[in-house]
All heavy atoms as TSV, in Angstrom:
chain	resi	resn	atom	element	x	y	z
A	1	MET	N	N	7.890	11.285	0.348
A	1	MET	CA	C	8.184	9.934	-0.128
A	1	MET	C	C	9.666	9.704	0.045
A	1	MET	O	O	10.502	10.536	-0.248
A	1	MET	CB	C	7.799	9.848	-1.599
A	1	MET	CG	C	8.275	8.585	-2.262
A	1	MET	SD	S	7.703	8.388	-3.938
A	1	MET	CE	C	8.654	9.624	-4.777
A	2	VAL	N	N	10.014	8.530	0.529
A	2	VAL	CA	C	11.387	8.145	0.662
A	2	VAL	C	C	11.548	6.917	-0.195
A	2	VAL	O	O	10.790	5.944	-0.081
A	2	VAL	CB	C	11.717	7.795	2.153
A	2	VAL	CG1	C	13.132	7.321	2.293
A	2	VAL	CG2	C	11.447	8.986	3.033
A	3	GLY	N	N	12.564	6.909	-1.081
A	3	GLY	CA	C	12.707	5.771	-1.979
A	3	GLY	C	C	14.140	5.300	-2.045
A	3	GLY	O	O	15.070	6.045	-1.801
A	4	ALA	N	N	14.313	4.021	-2.367
A	4	ALA	CA	C	15.618	3.423	-2.564
A	4	ALA	C	C	15.486	2.310	-3.559
A	4	ALA	O	O	14.418	1.700	-3.683
A	4	ALA	CB	C	16.154	2.890	-1.246
A	5	THR	N	N	16.547	2.016	-4.244
A	5	THR	CA	C	16.539	0.901	-5.182
A	5	THR	C	C	17.352	-0.237	-4.600
A	5	THR	O	O	18.491	-0.040	-4.194
A	5	THR	CB	C	17.105	1.330	-6.547
A	5	THR	OG1	O	16.316	2.403	-7.043
A	5	THR	CG2	C	17.060	0.167	-7.539
A	6	VAL	N	N	16.794	-1.412	-4.532
A	6	VAL	CA	C	17.469	-2.598	-4.049
A	6	VAL	C	C	17.563	-3.549	-5.228
A	6	VAL	O	O	16.573	-4.148	-5.624
A	6	VAL	CB	C	16.680	-3.248	-2.889
A	6	VAL	CG1	C	17.386	-4.511	-2.450
A	6	VAL	CG2	C	16.497	-2.273	-1.758
A	7	GLY	N	N	18.766	-3.642	-5.833
A	7	GLY	CA	C	18.897	-4.411	-7.070
A	7	GLY	C	C	18.068	-3.719	-8.126
A	7	GLY	O	O	18.263	-2.559	-8.394
A	8	THR	N	N	17.105	-4.423	-8.713
A	8	THR	CA	C	16.212	-3.822	-9.666
A	8	THR	C	C	14.842	-3.543	-9.060
A	8	THR	O	O	13.918	-3.176	-9.741
A	8	THR	CB	C	16.034	-4.736	-10.916
A	8	THR	OG1	O	15.503	-5.989	-10.454
A	8	THR	CG2	C	17.349	-4.946	-11.639
A	9	LEU	N	N	14.742	-3.722	-7.752
A	9	LEU	CA	C	13.494	-3.506	-7.032
A	9	LEU	C	C	13.414	-2.092	-6.526
A	9	LEU	O	O	14.303	-1.645	-5.791
A	9	LEU	CB	C	13.423	-4.497	-5.869
A	9	LEU	CG	C	12.159	-4.527	-5.024
A	9	LEU	CD1	C	10.984	-5.045	-5.840
A	9	LEU	CD2	C	12.399	-5.403	-3.827
A	10	GLU	N	N	12.389	-1.350	-6.870
A	10	GLU	CA	C	12.158	-0.002	-6.368
A	10	GLU	C	C	11.365	-0.097	-5.047
A	10	GLU	O	O	10.276	-0.636	-5.026
A	10	GLU	CB	C	11.354	0.819	-7.393
A	10	GLU	CG	C	10.996	2.192	-6.938
A	10	GLU	CD	C	12.153	3.166	-6.987
A	10	GLU	OE1	O	13.129	2.906	-7.697
A	10	GLU	OE2	O	12.061	4.210	-6.313
A	11	VAL	N	N	11.967	0.391	-3.973
A	11	VAL	CA	C	11.338	0.372	-2.674
A	11	VAL	C	C	11.042	1.790	-2.252
A	11	VAL	O	O	11.906	2.642	-2.287
A	11	VAL	CB	C	12.225	-0.326	-1.610
A	11	VAL	CG1	C	11.558	-0.260	-0.238
A	11	VAL	CG2	C	12.504	-1.763	-2.017
A	12	SER	N	N	9.798	2.067	-1.863
A	12	SER	CA	C	9.405	3.422	-1.457
A	12	SER	C	C	8.543	3.332	-0.198
A	12	SER	O	O	7.875	2.331	0.065
A	12	SER	CB	C	8.573	4.093	-2.530
A	12	SER	OG	O	9.329	4.209	-3.719
A	13	GLU	N	N	8.593	4.380	0.592
A	13	GLU	CA	C	7.734	4.476	1.775
A	13	GLU	C	C	6.620	5.466	1.417
A	13	GLU	O	O	6.895	6.592	1.024
A	13	GLU	CB	C	8.516	4.993	2.976
A	13	GLU	CG	C	7.690	5.017	4.230
A	13	GLU	CD	C	8.495	5.432	5.423
A	13	GLU	OE1	O	9.257	4.584	5.946
A	13	GLU	OE2	O	8.387	6.588	5.832
A	14	VAL	N	N	5.373	5.012	1.524
A	14	VAL	CA	C	4.230	5.853	1.140
A	14	VAL	C	C	3.159	5.804	2.237
A	14	VAL	O	O	3.139	4.891	3.067
A	14	VAL	CB	C	3.601	5.367	-0.190
A	14	VAL	CG1	C	4.563	5.486	-1.333
A	14	VAL	CG2	C	3.075	3.968	-0.083
A	15	ALA	N	N	2.296	6.787	2.201
A	15	ALA	CA	C	1.153	6.794	3.102
A	15	ALA	C	C	0.241	5.626	2.700
A	15	ALA	O	O	0.102	5.323	1.509
A	15	ALA	CB	C	0.382	8.096	2.977
A	16	VAL	N	N	-0.333	4.949	3.666
A	16	VAL	CA	C	-1.196	3.799	3.383
A	16	VAL	C	C	-2.306	4.183	2.390
A	16	VAL	O	O	-2.621	3.429	1.487
A	16	VAL	CB	C	-1.781	3.220	4.678
A	16	VAL	CG1	C	-2.828	2.152	4.373
A	16	VAL	CG2	C	-0.689	2.639	5.554
A	17	GLY	N	N	-2.826	5.388	2.506
A	17	GLY	CA	C	-3.886	5.839	1.598
A	17	GLY	C	C	-3.401	6.081	0.172
A	17	GLY	O	O	-4.231	6.335	-0.691
A	18	ARG	N	N	-2.109	6.013	-0.061
A	18	ARG	CA	C	-1.554	6.257	-1.391
A	18	ARG	C	C	-1.098	5.004	-2.114
A	18	ARG	O	O	-0.554	5.090	-3.200
A	18	ARG	CB	C	-0.343	7.230	-1.265
A	18	ARG	CG	C	-0.675	8.581	-0.675
A	18	ARG	CD	C	-1.387	9.398	-1.660
A	18	ARG	NE	N	-1.575	10.739	-1.130
A	18	ARG	CZ	C	-2.070	11.730	-1.805
A	18	ARG	NH1	N	-2.440	11.554	-3.051
A	18	ARG	NH2	N	-2.216	12.914	-1.249
A	19	VAL	N	N	-1.294	3.820	-1.522
A	19	VAL	CA	C	-0.903	2.622	-2.222
A	19	VAL	C	C	-1.863	2.386	-3.383
A	19	VAL	O	O	-3.018	2.815	-3.342
A	19	VAL	CB	C	-0.853	1.371	-1.293
A	19	VAL	CG1	C	0.222	1.537	-0.240
A	19	VAL	CG2	C	-2.176	1.049	-0.690
A	20	THR	N	N	-1.361	1.771	-4.438
A	20	THR	CA	C	-2.165	1.524	-5.627
A	20	THR	C	C	-2.049	0.039	-6.010
A	20	THR	O	O	-1.103	-0.650	-5.613
A	20	THR	CB	C	-1.701	2.387	-6.803
A	20	THR	OG1	O	-0.316	2.142	-7.059
A	20	THR	CG2	C	-1.909	3.881	-6.488
A	21	PRO	N	N	-2.999	-0.459	-6.800
A	21	PRO	CA	C	-2.964	-1.861	-7.226
A	21	PRO	C	C	-1.638	-2.202	-7.903
A	21	PRO	O	O	-1.085	-1.389	-8.658
A	21	PRO	CB	C	-4.117	-1.954	-8.219
A	21	PRO	CG	C	-5.079	-0.904	-7.755
A	21	PRO	CD	C	-4.201	0.231	-7.298
A	22	GLY	N	N	-1.123	-3.364	-7.589
A	22	GLY	CA	C	0.122	-3.825	-8.142
A	22	GLY	C	C	1.323	-3.614	-7.248
A	22	GLY	O	O	2.369	-4.252	-7.399
A	23	MET	N	N	1.211	-2.700	-6.278
A	23	MET	CA	C	2.305	-2.508	-5.318
A	23	MET	C	C	2.338	-3.724	-4.401
A	23	MET	O	O	1.323	-4.359	-4.154
A	23	MET	CB	C	2.113	-1.244	-4.487
A	23	MET	CG	C	2.280	0.018	-5.267
A	23	MET	SD	S	2.080	1.436	-4.181
A	23	MET	CE	C	2.575	2.744	-5.262
A	24	VAL	N	N	3.542	-4.022	-3.882
A	24	VAL	CA	C	3.733	-5.157	-2.988
A	24	VAL	C	C	4.296	-4.654	-1.689
A	24	VAL	O	O	5.280	-3.901	-1.666
A	24	VAL	CB	C	4.675	-6.198	-3.621
A	24	VAL	CG1	C	4.961	-7.347	-2.672
A	24	VAL	CG2	C	4.103	-6.716	-4.949
A	25	PHE	N	N	3.710	-5.088	-0.562
A	25	PHE	CA	C	4.179	-4.681	0.747
A	25	PHE	C	C	5.534	-5.319	1.040
A	25	PHE	O	O	5.692	-6.522	0.945
A	25	PHE	CB	C	3.179	-5.071	1.848
A	25	PHE	CG	C	1.961	-4.237	1.856
A	25	PHE	CD1	C	0.762	-4.733	1.385
A	25	PHE	CD2	C	1.979	-2.949	2.348
A	25	PHE	CE1	C	-0.394	-3.957	1.378
A	25	PHE	CE2	C	0.821	-2.145	2.345
A	25	PHE	CZ	C	-0.348	-2.659	1.856
A	26	ILE	N	N	6.504	-4.505	1.430
A	26	ILE	CA	C	7.833	-4.970	1.853
A	26	ILE	C	C	7.788	-5.390	3.305
A	26	ILE	O	O	8.497	-6.287	3.731
A	26	ILE	CB	C	8.890	-3.855	1.634
A	26	ILE	CG1	C	8.985	-3.479	0.167
A	26	ILE	CG2	C	10.244	-4.272	2.199
A	26	ILE	CD1	C	9.398	-4.608	-0.756
A	27	ASP	N	N	6.965	-4.736	4.098
A	27	ASP	CA	C	6.790	-5.050	5.523
A	27	ASP	C	C	5.346	-5.409	5.775
A	27	ASP	O	O	4.471	-5.108	4.949
A	27	ASP	CB	C	7.163	-3.830	6.382
A	27	ASP	CG	C	8.587	-3.358	6.164
A	27	ASP	OD1	O	9.501	-4.204	6.184
A	27	ASP	OD2	O	8.760	-2.125	5.987
A	28	ASP	N	N	5.087	-6.035	6.916
A	28	ASP	CA	C	3.710	-6.315	7.316
A	28	ASP	C	C	2.957	-4.981	7.485
A	28	ASP	O	O	3.547	-3.988	7.947
A	28	ASP	CB	C	3.653	-7.031	8.661
A	28	ASP	CG	C	4.270	-8.420	8.616
A	28	ASP	OD1	O	4.284	-9.037	7.525
A	28	ASP	OD2	O	4.711	-8.890	9.693
A	29	LEU	N	N	1.687	-4.936	7.116
A	29	LEU	CA	C	0.829	-3.797	7.407
A	29	LEU	C	C	0.160	-4.068	8.729
A	29	LEU	O	O	-0.475	-5.095	8.920
A	29	LEU	CB	C	-0.211	-3.589	6.309
A	29	LEU	CG	C	-1.213	-2.455	6.566
A	29	LEU	CD1	C	-0.499	-1.098	6.629
A	29	LEU	CD2	C	-2.292	-2.441	5.499
A	30	ARG	N	N	0.362	-3.146	9.705
A	30	ARG	CA	C	-0.131	-3.358	11.048
A	30	ARG	C	C	-1.102	-2.271	11.453
A	30	ARG	O	O	-1.096	-1.166	10.914
A	30	ARG	CB	C	1.042	-3.351	12.030
A	30	ARG	CG	C	2.017	-4.486	11.780
A	30	ARG	CD	C	3.229	-4.407	12.710
A	30	ARG	NE	N	4.114	-5.514	12.500
A	30	ARG	CZ	C	4.024	-6.672	13.166
A	30	ARG	NH1	N	3.122	-6.856	14.085
A	30	ARG	NH2	N	4.885	-7.646	12.892
A	31	THR	N	N	-1.921	-2.591	12.456
A	31	THR	CA	C	-2.747	-1.554	13.053
A	31	THR	C	C	-1.852	-0.684	13.917
A	31	THR	O	O	-0.683	-1.030	14.154
A	31	THR	CB	C	-3.847	-2.194	13.951
A	31	THR	OG1	O	-3.224	-2.844	15.046
A	31	THR	CG2	C	-4.745	-3.143	13.192
A	32	SER	N	N	-2.404	0.391	14.410
A	32	SER	CA	C	-1.621	1.287	15.263
A	32	SER	C	C	-1.198	0.629	16.570
A	32	SER	O	O	-0.277	1.100	17.221
A	32	SER	CB	C	-2.421	2.571	15.550
A	32	SER	OG	O	-3.666	2.241	16.119
A	33	VAL	N	N	-1.813	-0.485	16.963
A	33	VAL	CA	C	-1.416	-1.195	18.173
A	33	VAL	C	C	-0.571	-2.435	17.878
A	33	VAL	O	O	-0.242	-3.198	18.778
A	33	VAL	CB	C	-2.629	-1.590	19.064
A	33	VAL	CG1	C	-3.330	-0.340	19.583
A	33	VAL	CG2	C	-3.570	-2.492	18.291
A	34	GLY	N	N	-0.214	-2.647	16.598
A	34	GLY	CA	C	0.727	-3.692	16.245
A	34	GLY	C	C	0.174	-4.978	15.682
A	34	GLY	O	O	0.922	-5.900	15.367
A	35	THR	N	N	-1.133	-5.117	15.550
A	35	THR	CA	C	-1.735	-6.312	14.995
A	35	THR	C	C	-1.490	-6.370	13.473
A	35	THR	O	O	-1.737	-5.402	12.772
A	35	THR	CB	C	-3.252	-6.335	15.237
A	35	THR	OG1	O	-3.483	-6.215	16.642
A	35	THR	CG2	C	-3.906	-7.595	14.717
A	36	VAL	N	N	-0.998	-7.511	12.987
A	36	VAL	CA	C	-0.743	-7.652	11.552
A	36	VAL	C	C	-2.070	-7.820	10.801
A	36	VAL	O	O	-2.857	-8.713	11.120
A	36	VAL	CB	C	0.176	-8.870	11.272
A	36	VAL	CG1	C	0.334	-9.084	9.769
A	36	VAL	CG2	C	1.539	-8.676	11.906
A	37	LEU	N	N	-2.292	-6.947	9.824
A	37	LEU	CA	C	-3.488	-7.041	8.991
A	37	LEU	C	C	-3.161	-7.692	7.652
A	37	LEU	O	O	-3.982	-8.433	7.103
A	37	LEU	CB	C	-4.109	-5.681	8.736
A	37	LEU	CG	C	-4.753	-5.014	9.923
A	37	LEU	CD1	C	-5.260	-3.654	9.537
A	37	LEU	CD2	C	-5.895	-5.873	10.446
A	38	VAL	N	N	-1.996	-7.348	7.100
A	38	VAL	CA	C	-1.581	-7.861	5.803
A	38	VAL	C	C	-0.096	-8.221	5.919
A	38	VAL	O	O	0.717	-7.413	6.350
A	38	VAL	CB	C	-1.774	-6.777	4.709
A	38	VAL	CG1	C	-1.280	-7.273	3.358
A	38	VAL	CG2	C	-3.211	-6.343	4.614
A	39	PRO	N	N	0.245	-9.444	5.514
A	39	PRO	CA	C	1.653	-9.869	5.611
A	39	PRO	C	C	2.517	-9.258	4.514
A	39	PRO	O	O	2.014	-8.905	3.434
A	39	PRO	CB	C	1.574	-11.394	5.460
A	39	PRO	CG	C	0.397	-11.599	4.589
A	39	PRO	CD	C	-0.597	-10.517	5.016
A	40	LYS	N	N	3.816	-9.154	4.795
A	40	LYS	CA	C	4.731	-8.688	3.753
A	40	LYS	C	C	4.624	-9.627	2.572
A	40	LYS	O	O	4.283	-10.807	2.718
A	40	LYS	CB	C	6.153	-8.599	4.283
A	40	LYS	CG	C	6.753	-9.892	4.691
A	40	LYS	CD	C	8.127	-9.671	5.260
A	40	LYS	CE	C	8.708	-10.985	5.791
A	40	LYS	NZ	N	9.997	-10.791	6.404
A	41	GLY	N	N	4.820	-9.094	1.380
A	41	GLY	CA	C	4.690	-9.892	0.157
A	41	GLY	C	C	3.340	-9.804	-0.477
A	41	GLY	O	O	3.114	-10.247	-1.605
A	42	PHE	N	N	2.350	-9.227	0.238
A	42	PHE	CA	C	0.982	-9.091	-0.295
A	42	PHE	C	C	0.942	-8.060	-1.427
A	42	PHE	O	O	1.494	-6.981	-1.295
A	42	PHE	CB	C	0.029	-8.659	0.826
A	42	PHE	CG	C	-1.384	-8.457	0.352
A	42	PHE	CD1	C	-2.253	-9.524	0.228
A	42	PHE	CD2	C	-1.841	-7.184	0.063
A	42	PHE	CE1	C	-3.583	-9.316	-0.180
A	42	PHE	CE2	C	-3.147	-6.968	-0.368
A	42	PHE	CZ	C	-4.012	-8.043	-0.496
A	43	GLU	N	N	0.316	-8.420	-2.546
A	43	GLU	CA	C	0.165	-7.473	-3.647
A	43	GLU	C	C	-1.179	-6.755	-3.533
A	43	GLU	O	O	-2.234	-7.392	-3.371
A	43	GLU	CB	C	0.217	-8.192	-4.996
A	43	GLU	CG	C	0.153	-7.222	-6.183
A	43	GLU	CD	C	0.371	-7.870	-7.517
A	43	GLU	OE1	O	1.004	-8.930	-7.565
A	43	GLU	OE2	O	-0.104	-7.312	-8.524
A	44	VAL	N	N	-1.136	-5.432	-3.602
A	44	VAL	CA	C	-2.334	-4.593	-3.450
A	44	VAL	C	C	-3.276	-4.839	-4.596
A	44	VAL	O	O	-2.850	-4.824	-5.781
A	44	VAL	CB	C	-1.947	-3.118	-3.338
A	44	VAL	CG1	C	-3.197	-2.225	-3.267
A	44	VAL	CG2	C	-1.051	-2.863	-2.129
A	45	THR	N	N	-4.559	-5.012	-4.301
A	45	THR	CA	C	-5.593	-5.202	-5.317
A	45	THR	C	C	-6.692	-4.151	-5.094
A	45	THR	O	O	-6.742	-3.487	-4.062
A	45	THR	CB	C	-6.264	-6.592	-5.171
A	45	THR	OG1	O	-6.896	-6.681	-3.901
A	45	THR	CG2	C	-5.242	-7.722	-5.357
A	46	GLU	N	N	-7.571	-4.012	-6.050
A	46	GLU	CA	C	-8.718	-3.085	-5.919
A	46	GLU	C	C	-9.577	-3.514	-4.742
A	46	GLU	O	O	-10.068	-2.677	-3.989
A	46	GLU	CB	C	-9.539	-3.068	-7.201
A	46	GLU	CG	C	-8.895	-2.321	-8.363
A	46	GLU	CD	C	-8.804	-0.810	-8.140
A	46	GLU	OE1	O	-9.588	-0.251	-7.331
A	46	GLU	OE2	O	-7.969	-0.210	-8.788
A	47	ALA	N	N	-9.806	-4.815	-4.581
A	47	ALA	CA	C	-10.632	-5.305	-3.471
A	47	ALA	C	C	-10.010	-4.924	-2.114
A	47	ALA	O	O	-10.713	-4.513	-1.181
A	47	ALA	CB	C	-10.789	-6.816	-3.565
A	48	PHE	N	N	-8.674	-5.026	-1.995
A	48	PHE	CA	C	-7.992	-4.628	-0.770
A	48	PHE	C	C	-8.204	-3.143	-0.496
A	48	PHE	O	O	-8.501	-2.765	0.631
A	48	PHE	CB	C	-6.493	-4.940	-0.870
A	48	PHE	CG	C	-5.677	-4.279	0.194
A	48	PHE	CD1	C	-5.650	-4.836	1.468
A	48	PHE	CD2	C	-4.984	-3.120	-0.045
A	48	PHE	CE1	C	-4.907	-4.230	2.480
A	48	PHE	CE2	C	-4.229	-2.523	0.936
A	48	PHE	CZ	C	-4.190	-3.075	2.216
A	49	LEU	N	N	-8.082	-2.317	-1.520
A	49	LEU	CA	C	-8.272	-0.870	-1.347
A	49	LEU	C	C	-9.679	-0.544	-0.873
A	49	LEU	O	O	-9.866	0.325	-0.024
A	49	LEU	CB	C	-7.953	-0.112	-2.640
A	49	LEU	CG	C	-6.485	-0.179	-3.075
A	49	LEU	CD1	C	-6.319	0.512	-4.436
A	49	LEU	CD2	C	-5.571	0.444	-2.028
A	50	GLU	N	N	-10.672	-1.241	-1.350
A	50	GLU	CA	C	-12.048	-1.045	-0.920
A	50	GLU	C	C	-12.183	-1.378	0.579
A	50	GLU	O	O	-12.830	-0.666	1.331
A	50	GLU	CB	C	-13.027	-1.910	-1.723
A	50	GLU	CG	C	-13.257	-1.406	-3.114
A	50	GLU	CD	C	-13.936	-0.043	-3.150
A	50	GLU	OE1	O	-14.846	0.199	-2.328
A	50	GLU	OE2	O	-13.536	0.768	-4.004
A	51	ARG	N	N	-11.548	-2.451	1.018
A	51	ARG	CA	C	-11.622	-2.846	2.430
A	51	ARG	C	C	-10.899	-1.860	3.320
A	51	ARG	O	O	-11.368	-1.534	4.431
A	51	ARG	CB	C	-11.039	-4.243	2.589
A	51	ARG	CG	C	-11.937	-5.296	1.992
A	51	ARG	CD	C	-11.448	-6.676	2.279
A	51	ARG	NE	N	-12.346	-7.643	1.698
A	51	ARG	CZ	C	-12.028	-8.469	0.715
A	51	ARG	NH1	N	-10.799	-8.482	0.229
A	51	ARG	NH2	N	-12.906	-9.301	0.231
A	52	VAL	N	N	-9.752	-1.374	2.873
A	52	VAL	CA	C	-8.969	-0.410	3.693
A	52	VAL	C	C	-9.723	0.874	3.904
A	52	VAL	O	O	-9.583	1.500	4.950
A	52	VAL	CB	C	-7.585	-0.164	3.010
A	52	VAL	CG1	C	-6.931	1.102	3.502
A	52	VAL	CG2	C	-6.660	-1.358	3.295
A	53	ARG	N	N	-10.550	1.265	2.953
A	53	ARG	CA	C	-11.317	2.505	3.076
A	53	ARG	C	C	-12.296	2.435	4.253
A	53	ARG	O	O	-12.774	3.461	4.727
A	53	ARG	CB	C	-12.050	2.819	1.780
A	53	ARG	CG	C	-11.109	3.238	0.690
A	53	ARG	CD	C	-11.852	3.660	-0.579
A	53	ARG	NE	N	-10.897	3.855	-1.655
A	53	ARG	CZ	C	-10.786	3.093	-2.723
A	53	ARG	NH1	N	-11.592	2.044	-2.884
A	53	ARG	NH2	N	-9.879	3.332	-3.632
A	54	ASN	N	N	-12.625	1.223	4.732
A	54	ASN	CA	C	-13.560	1.057	5.832
A	54	ASN	C	C	-12.918	1.296	7.179
A	54	ASN	O	O	-13.650	1.407	8.179
A	54	ASN	CB	C	-14.158	-0.361	5.793
A	54	ASN	CG	C	-15.083	-0.537	4.626
A	54	ASN	OD1	O	-15.812	0.364	4.242
A	54	ASN	ND2	N	-15.053	-1.732	4.047
A	55	PHE	N	N	-11.600	1.356	7.230
A	55	PHE	CA	C	-10.914	1.616	8.524
A	55	PHE	C	C	-10.948	3.089	8.815
A	55	PHE	O	O	-10.716	3.946	7.953
A	55	PHE	CB	C	-9.449	1.135	8.458
A	55	PHE	CG	C	-9.327	-0.363	8.514
A	55	PHE	CD1	C	-9.248	-1.116	7.369
A	55	PHE	CD2	C	-9.287	-1.000	9.744
A	55	PHE	CE1	C	-9.135	-2.486	7.418
A	55	PHE	CE2	C	-9.160	-2.382	9.812
A	55	PHE	CZ	C	-9.090	-3.114	8.639
A	56	GLY	N	N	-11.230	3.420	10.055
A	56	GLY	CA	C	-11.274	4.805	10.475
A	56	GLY	C	C	-9.885	5.381	10.611
A	56	GLY	O	O	-8.875	4.671	10.624
A	57	PRO	N	N	-9.781	6.711	10.747
A	57	PRO	CA	C	-8.499	7.359	10.918
A	57	PRO	C	C	-7.810	6.901	12.194
A	57	PRO	O	O	-8.468	6.661	13.195
A	57	PRO	CB	C	-8.819	8.866	10.984
A	57	PRO	CG	C	-10.309	8.977	10.995
A	57	PRO	CD	C	-10.901	7.625	10.754
A	58	GLY	N	N	-6.513	6.717	12.101
A	58	GLY	CA	C	-5.725	6.303	13.263
A	58	GLY	C	C	-5.695	4.829	13.544
A	58	GLY	O	O	-5.025	4.382	14.447
A	59	ILE	N	N	-6.415	4.020	12.757
A	59	ILE	CA	C	-6.446	2.560	12.995
A	59	ILE	C	C	-5.212	1.911	12.389
A	59	ILE	O	O	-4.609	1.043	12.983
A	59	ILE	CB	C	-7.713	1.948	12.391
A	59	ILE	CG1	C	-8.967	2.527	13.012
A	59	ILE	CG2	C	-7.691	0.411	12.496
A	59	ILE	CD1	C	-9.133	2.227	14.467
A	60	LEU	N	N	-4.824	2.306	11.167
A	60	LEU	CA	C	-3.661	1.709	10.496
A	60	LEU	C	C	-2.430	2.546	10.721
A	60	LEU	O	O	-2.511	3.745	10.951
A	60	LEU	CB	C	-3.934	1.616	8.986
A	60	LEU	CG	C	-5.125	0.772	8.562
A	60	LEU	CD1	C	-5.281	0.848	7.049
A	60	LEU	CD2	C	-4.917	-0.679	8.996
A	61	GLN	N	N	-1.269	1.882	10.609
A	61	GLN	CA	C	-0.027	2.656	10.645
A	61	GLN	C	C	-0.099	3.658	9.488
A	61	GLN	O	O	-0.812	3.439	8.509
A	61	GLN	CB	C	1.185	1.743	10.491
A	61	GLN	CG	C	1.289	1.044	9.136
A	61	GLN	CD	C	2.313	-0.057	9.110
A	61	GLN	OE1	O	2.227	-0.985	9.895
A	61	GLN	NE2	N	3.262	0.020	8.197
A	62	GLU	N	N	0.592	4.756	9.615
A	62	GLU	CA	C	0.438	5.837	8.629
A	62	GLU	C	C	1.195	5.602	7.332
A	62	GLU	O	O	0.739	5.978	6.257
A	62	GLU	CB	C	0.852	7.164	9.252
A	62	GLU	CG	C	-0.063	7.614	10.362
A	62	GLU	CD	C	0.306	8.940	10.906
A	62	GLU	OE1	O	1.008	9.710	10.213
A	62	GLU	OE2	O	-0.071	9.234	12.058
A	63	ARG	N	N	2.392	4.998	7.428
A	63	ARG	CA	C	3.202	4.812	6.244
A	63	ARG	C	C	3.674	3.377	6.180
A	63	ARG	O	O	3.769	2.674	7.179
A	63	ARG	CB	C	4.408	5.752	6.279
A	63	ARG	CG	C	3.956	7.225	6.316
A	63	ARG	CD	C	5.086	8.196	6.231
A	63	ARG	NE	N	5.771	8.239	4.945
A	63	ARG	CZ	C	5.307	8.810	3.863
A	63	ARG	NH1	N	4.136	9.402	3.861
A	63	ARG	NH2	N	6.018	8.856	2.750
A	64	VAL	N	N	3.922	2.910	4.968
A	64	VAL	CA	C	4.331	1.546	4.743
A	64	VAL	C	C	5.339	1.495	3.605
A	64	VAL	O	O	5.278	2.311	2.675
A	64	VAL	CB	C	3.100	0.645	4.457
A	64	VAL	CG1	C	2.434	1.021	3.174
A	64	VAL	CG2	C	3.463	-0.820	4.501
A	65	ARG	N	N	6.277	0.540	3.656
A	65	ARG	CA	C	7.228	0.373	2.567
A	65	ARG	C	C	6.637	-0.599	1.538
A	65	ARG	O	O	6.089	-1.638	1.916
A	65	ARG	CB	C	8.571	-0.166	3.083
A	65	ARG	CG	C	9.344	0.825	3.873
A	65	ARG	CD	C	10.742	0.408	4.220
A	65	ARG	NE	N	10.827	-0.999	4.565
A	65	ARG	CZ	C	11.883	-1.770	4.309
A	65	ARG	NH1	N	12.964	-1.257	3.721
A	65	ARG	NH2	N	11.905	-3.034	4.670
A	66	VAL	N	N	6.730	-0.184	0.283
A	66	VAL	CA	C	6.185	-1.022	-0.815
A	66	VAL	C	C	7.196	-1.073	-1.941
A	66	VAL	O	O	8.079	-0.223	-2.042
A	66	VAL	CB	C	4.851	-0.431	-1.356
A	66	VAL	CG1	C	3.750	-0.480	-0.327
A	66	VAL	CG2	C	5.045	0.981	-1.887
A	67	SER	N	N	7.037	-2.080	-2.792
A	67	SER	CA	C	7.803	-2.121	-4.022
A	67	SER	C	C	6.802	-1.939	-5.161
A	67	SER	O	O	5.631	-2.267	-5.053
A	67	SER	CB	C	8.560	-3.455	-4.176
A	67	SER	OG	O	7.647	-4.518	-4.331
A	68	GLY	N	N	7.287	-1.418	-6.249
A	68	GLY	CA	C	6.456	-1.205	-7.400
A	68	GLY	C	C	7.129	-0.191	-8.300
A	68	GLY	O	O	8.130	0.429	-7.940
A	69	ALA	N	N	6.571	-0.042	-9.483
A	69	ALA	CA	C	7.161	0.921	-10.432
A	69	ALA	C	C	7.090	2.326	-9.850
A	69	ALA	O	O	6.116	2.676	-9.190
A	69	ALA	CB	C	6.375	0.870	-11.747
A	70	ALA	N	N	8.121	3.114	-10.104
A	70	ALA	CA	C	8.187	4.481	-9.550
A	70	ALA	C	C	6.993	5.305	-9.926
A	70	ALA	O	O	6.563	6.170	-9.166
A	70	ALA	CB	C	9.492	5.133	-10.003
A	71	ASN	N	N	6.434	5.068	-11.106
A	71	ASN	CA	C	5.288	5.901	-11.537
A	71	ASN	C	C	4.026	5.560	-10.771
A	71	ASN	O	O	3.024	6.259	-10.878
A	71	ASN	CB	C	5.066	5.765	-13.039
A	71	ASN	CG	C	4.682	4.380	-13.475
A	71	ASN	OD1	O	4.695	3.430	-12.670
A	71	ASN	ND2	N	4.362	4.223	-14.739
A	72	ARG	N	N	4.030	4.482	-9.972
A	72	ARG	CA	C	2.870	4.151	-9.162
A	72	ARG	C	C	2.951	4.771	-7.747
A	72	ARG	O	O	2.005	4.717	-7.013
A	72	ARG	CB	C	2.723	2.645	-9.006
A	72	ARG	CG	C	2.185	2.027	-10.271
A	72	ARG	CD	C	1.839	0.608	-9.995
A	72	ARG	NE	N	3.052	-0.188	-9.961
A	72	ARG	CZ	C	3.076	-1.479	-10.120
A	72	ARG	NH1	N	1.996	-2.148	-10.322
A	72	ARG	NH2	N	4.225	-2.117	-10.090
A	73	VAL	N	N	4.121	5.297	-7.391
A	73	VAL	CA	C	4.306	5.832	-6.043
A	73	VAL	C	C	4.059	7.334	-6.105
A	73	VAL	O	O	4.687	8.048	-6.876
A	73	VAL	CB	C	5.735	5.551	-5.534
A	73	VAL	CG1	C	5.906	6.158	-4.173
A	73	VAL	CG2	C	5.974	4.047	-5.505
A	74	HIS	N	N	3.122	7.821	-5.302
A	74	HIS	CA	C	2.760	9.230	-5.281
A	74	HIS	C	C	3.181	9.817	-3.952
A	74	HIS	O	O	2.839	9.289	-2.895
A	74	HIS	CB	C	1.259	9.430	-5.469
A	74	HIS	CG	C	0.756	8.763	-6.689
A	74	HIS	ND1	N	0.961	9.276	-7.931
A	74	HIS	CD2	C	0.055	7.613	-6.859
A	74	HIS	CE1	C	0.394	8.469	-8.810
A	74	HIS	NE2	N	-0.141	7.452	-8.182
A	75	SER	N	N	3.875	10.929	-3.945
A	75	SER	CA	C	4.219	11.564	-2.699
A	75	SER	C	C	3.003	12.301	-2.133
A	75	SER	O	O	2.086	12.632	-2.865
A	75	SER	CB	C	5.390	12.539	-2.865
A	75	SER	OG	O	5.028	13.544	-3.790
A	76	ARG	N	N	3.049	12.546	-0.875
A	76	ARG	CA	C	1.921	13.199	-0.203
A	76	ARG	C	C	1.925	14.653	-0.352
A	76	ARG	O	O	2.791	15.417	-0.330
A	76	ARG	CB	C	1.967	12.825	1.264
A	76	ARG	CG	C	0.633	12.923	1.882
A	76	ARG	CD	C	0.675	12.286	3.221
A	76	ARG	NE	N	-0.703	12.214	3.618
A	76	ARG	CZ	C	-1.107	11.866	4.756
A	76	ARG	NH1	N	-0.306	11.503	5.670
A	76	ARG	NH2	N	-2.377	11.842	5.034
């Protein structure tokens, strides 16, 4: 996990499989070939997590920058 604080915003880089509800994407979430699936600013929900589980390995980028409380960010 790589983290930094920007003002009062906690920014961390996490594996896509480790995002949790309430986290907000700092960057667009893209497929491995660059197609935008989720725009920056999107807040992770339970419904989103269910949909992401349907993607096979290697389809999504591996890591993404998110904001959220430090206790929601889990290292790999």
